[in-house]
C-alpha positions in Angstrom: 114.8 100.2 119.6 115.0 102.4 122.4 112.3 105.2 121.8 111.8 108.2 124.5 108.6 109.9 125.0 109.9 112.9 123.4 110.4 110.9 120.0 106.6 110.3 120.2 105.8 113.6 121.1 108.1 115.1 118.2 106.3 112.4 115.8 102.9 113.6 116.6 103.7 117.2 116.8 105.0 117.1 113.3 102.0 114.9 111.9 99.5 117.4 113.7 101.5 120.4 112.0 101.2 118.8 108.6 97.5 118.1 109.0 96.9 121.5 110.2 99.1 122.9 107.1 97.0 120.6 104.8 93.6 121.8 105.9 94.2 125.2 106.9 96.4 126.4 104.0 96.5 124.2 101.0 92.7 122.7 101.3 91.3 126.0 103.3 88.7 126.4 100.2 86.7 123.2 99.1 87.5 122.3 95.6 88.0 119.3 93.6 91.3 117.7 93.7 92.7 117.3 90.2 95.1 114.4 89.3 97.9 116.5 88.9 97.3 118.0 92.5 96.9 114.3 93.7 99.9 113.3 92.1 102.0 116.1 93.7 100.7 115.3 97.2 101.1 111.5 96.5 104.9 112.2 96.0 105.2 114.6 98.7 103.8 112.2 101.4 106.1 109.4 100.0 109.0 111.4 100.1 108.3 112.3 103.6 107.8 108.9 104.9 111.2 107.8 103.1 113.0 110.7 104.8 111.4 109.7 108.0 112.6 106.1 106.9 116.3 107.5 106.6 116.2 109.4 109.8 115.5 105.9 111.6 118.5 104.3 109.5 120.8 107.0 110.9 119.4 107.0 114.4 118.7 103.4 115.1 120.7 101.6 112.3 119.5 99.4 109.3 117.5 96.7 111.2 114.6 99.3 112.2 114.8 101.2 109.2 114.0 97.6 107.1 111.1 96.9 109.6 109.7 100.7 108.9 109.9 100.3 105.2 108.2 96.7 105.2 105.6 97.8 107.5 105.0 100.9 105.5 104.7 98.9 102.2 102.1 96.6 103.7 100.1 99.3 105.2 100.2 101.5 102.1 99.4 98.7 99.6 96.6 97.3 101.8 95.2 100.8 101.9 94.8 100.7 98.5 91.9 98.2 98.8 90.4 101.2 101.1 90.0 103.0 97.8 87.7 100.6 96.2 85.4 101.0 98.9 85.5 105.0 99.0 84.8 105.0 95.0 81.6 102.9 95.9 80.9 105.0 99.1 81.1 108.5 97.1 79.1 107.1 94.2 76.4 105.6 96.5 75.9 109.0 98.5 76.5 111.1 95.4 79.2 113.2 97.2 80.6 115.8 95.3 84.1 115.7 94.4 84.5 119.1 96.1 83.6 117.7 99.4 85.3 114.5 99.2 88.8 115.7 100.6 87.1 117.1 103.8 85.7 113.5 104.3 88.9 111.9 104.0 90.7 114.2 106.0 88.3 113.9 109.1 88.4 110.1 108.4 92.4 110.3 108.9 91.8 112.1 112.2 89.6 109.2 113.5 92.1 106.6 112.1 95.1 108.0 113.8 93.2 107.6 117.2 91.5 104.3 116.4 95.0 102.7 115.1 97.1 104.2 118.0 94.7 102.5 120.4 94.6 99.1 118.5 98.4 99.4 118.2 99.0 99.9 122.0 96.5 97.1 122.6 98.1 94.5 120.5 101.5 95.3 121.8 100.4 95.0 125.6 98.5 91.6 124.6 101.9 90.4 122.6 103.9 91.3 125.7 101.7 89.4 128.1 100.5 86.6 126.1 103.3 85.7 123.4 101.0 82.8 121.9 98.7 85.4 120.5 101.3 85.9 117.5 100.1 82.6 116.1 96.3 83.6 116.5 97.4 86.8 114.4 99.1 84.6 112.0 96.3 82.2 111.6 94.0 85.2 111.1 96.0 86.7 108.3 96.3 83.3 106.4 92.5 83.1 106.6 92.3 86.5 105.5 94.6 86.2 102.7 92.7 83.1 101.3 89.2 84.9 101.6 90.4 87.8 99.8 92.0 85.6 96.9 88.8 83.5 96.2 86.5 86.6 96.9 84.3 87.2 93.7 84.2 90.5 91.9 81.5 92.8 92.8 81.1 91.5 96.1 82.3 94.9 97.8 78.9 96.7 97.9 77.7 99.6 100.1 74.8 98.8 102.5 74.8 101.7 105.0 71.3 100.6 106.3 73.3 97.7 107.9 76.2 99.8 109.3 75.8 99.2 113.1 77.5 102.7 113.7 75.2 104.4 111.4 72.1 102.8 112.7 73.4 103.9 116.3 73.7 107.3 115.2 70.2 107.6 113.4 68.5 106.1 116.6 69.7 109.2 118.5 70.4 111.9 116.1 68.1 112.8 113.1 69.7 113.1 109.8 68.5 115.6 106.8 67.4 114.4 103.2 69.9 116.7 101.6 73.5 117.8 101.5 74.2 120.8 103.1 77.6 121.7 101.2 80.5 120.6 103.4 78.8 120.7 106.7 78.4 117.7 108.8 75.7 119.1 111.2 73.0 121.9 110.7 70.6 123.5 112.6 66.8 123.0 111.7 63.8 124.3 113.2 65.9 125.0 116.3 67.5 121.4 116.6 70.7 120.0 115.6 70.6 117.3 112.7 73.4 115.5 110.9 73.8 115.8 107.3 74.3 112.7 104.7 77.8 113.8 104.6 78.3 113.0 108.2 77.0 109.4 107.5 79.6 109.0 104.7 82.2 110.0 107.3 81.1 107.3 110.0 81.1 104.8 107.0 84.6 105.7 106.3 85.8 105.6 109.7 84.2 102.0 110.3 85.7 100.9 106.9 89.1 101.7 108.1 88.5 99.9 111.3 87.7 96.8 109.6 90.8 97.2 107.2 92.9 98.1 110.4 92.0 94.6 111.8 93.8 92.9 108.9 96.6 95.3 108.4 97.8 95.7 112.0 98.3 92.2 112.9 100.2 92.1 109.7 102.8 94.7 111.0 103.4 92.7 114.1 104.4 90.0 111.9 107.3 92.2 110.9 108.2 94.1 114.3 106.9 94.1 117.9 108.2 97.8 118.5 105.1 100.1 118.8 106.9 102.9 117.6 107.8 101.5 114.4 104.1 99.9 113.9 102.4 103.5 114.8 104.8 105.5 112.4 104.5 103.2 109.6 100.8 102.8 109.7 100.4 106.8 110.1 102.8 107.7 107.2 100.7 105.3 105.1 97.6 106.6 106.2 98.5 110.1 105.6 99.1 109.3 101.8 96.0 107.5 101.5 94.0 110.5 100.4 96.1 111.7 97.7 96.3 108.3 96.4 92.4 107.9 96.2 92.2 111.0 94.0 95.1 109.8 92.1 93.6 106.3 91.4 89.9 106.5 91.8 89.2 106.7 88.1 91.3 103.9 87.2 91.0 101.5 89.9 89.5 99.0 87.3 92.7 98.6 85.5 94.2 97.1 88.7 92.9 93.6 88.1 95.4 91.7 89.7 96.3 94.1 92.7 93.7 92.4 95.3 95.3 89.0 94.3 98.8 90.6 95.2 97.5 91.8 98.6 96.0 88.4 99.3 99.5 86.9 98.6 101.2 89.5 100.8 98.7 88.9 103.7 99.0 85.1 103.4 102.9 85.3 103.2 103.0 87.5 106.4 100.7 85.2 108.2 102.9 82.2 107.3 105.7 84.3 108.4 104.3 84.5 111.9 103.1 80.8 111.9 106.6 79.5 110.7 108.2 79.1 114.1 105.4 77.3 115.5 105.2 75.1 112.4 108.9 74.4 112.5 108.9 73.6 116.5 108.2 69.6 116.0 111.5 69.4 113.9 113.6 71.4 116.0 116.5 69.0 117.1 115.6 66.3 114.8 115.6 67.7 111.3 116.7 71.4 112.1 118.6 73.1 115.0 116.4 75.9 115.5 112.9 77.2 115.1 112.7 78.8 111.3 112.4 82.6 110.8 112.0 84.5 107.5 114.5 87.6 107.8 112.7 90.7 107.3 115.0 91.8 104.3 113.8 88.9 102.6 110.2 89.8 103.4 110.7 93.2 102.2 112.0 91.9 98.7 109.0 89.3 98.5 106.7 92.2 99.2 108.0 94.3 96.7 108.3 91.8 94.2 104.6 90.8 94.6 103.4 94.3 94.2 105.4 94.8 91.1 104.2 91.7 89.6 100.5 92.5 90.4 100.9 96.1 89.0 102.8 95.1 85.6 100.1 92.4 85.0 97.4 94.6 85.8 98.6 97.1 83.4 99.4 94.7 80.5 95.8 93.1 81.2 94.2 96.7 81.0 96.5 97.5 77.8 95.3 94.3 76.1 91.6 94.8 76.6 91.9 98.4 75.4 93.6 96.9 72.2 90.9 94.5 71.8 88.0 96.8 72.2 89.6 99.3 69.8 89.2 97.4 66.4 85.5 96.8 67.5 84.7 100.4 67.9 86.5 101.4 64.6 84.6 98.6 62.7 81.1 99.7 64.5 81.8 103.2 62.8 
């Protein structure tokens, strides 16, 4: 897809304007985000993303639009995994609900910079070294299998083992207590970081780790840096509202991690398929095998739907099984 520099500038300008409107107007005063507010903002961010997808369709045609939508769904579904970590993180540091939005907001600013850099680097590497796509594919298959066999409860918070946190603590003193929504304070004439800043650092490093999994997955759908970047950013922008909407019910989505594992493994296999089919070209098949993006989109939607529906059915059965026990105990 031919993209001018002005398309990049326009997209970034709109994103920065939306973020400024978000923090400067709608969340000017720190407050606990209600489920109703989170649901409204989730719908808003999804609607804006789909509207942008529609503009790509009219601007560049159906194929780039399918690539954007597929990439957006992959990023958005994988970002749900971040929510598990955020729940543990805010609970571990006892971050009040009133300050959680501020941490996630500035975490997104850092994610914009980090992911943009990683996407440009990945695109440059693939343009020069085509075979790297197979390394990405093998890595995604490994990640998907590891996620599938990961035991429940393995995701724990160990801030003392975070390299970024240890580096900052070496050069910057940290207060023992929170200071409202502030990341830095002046104590006895010297600047000190607050525990809320440590939480922000862990949020940033967590997103970096997840980006290592998710960004290669997008390269399995398209090589277009503009599609990869915009689908990433649109998914990240909706992560905050999705967190406040789902944080209290994440334990009900028991099969979601398994669904994400299937998606990662599938995308990795899609990237490896041309290499795996190469020995049979000319004998059994005429050309290298490829999975069409429309088929990939259908598979991802079906996998997410099955994982969510199965999780809700399981949660309802567990609730029904516990209800007679509670009645009997009374």
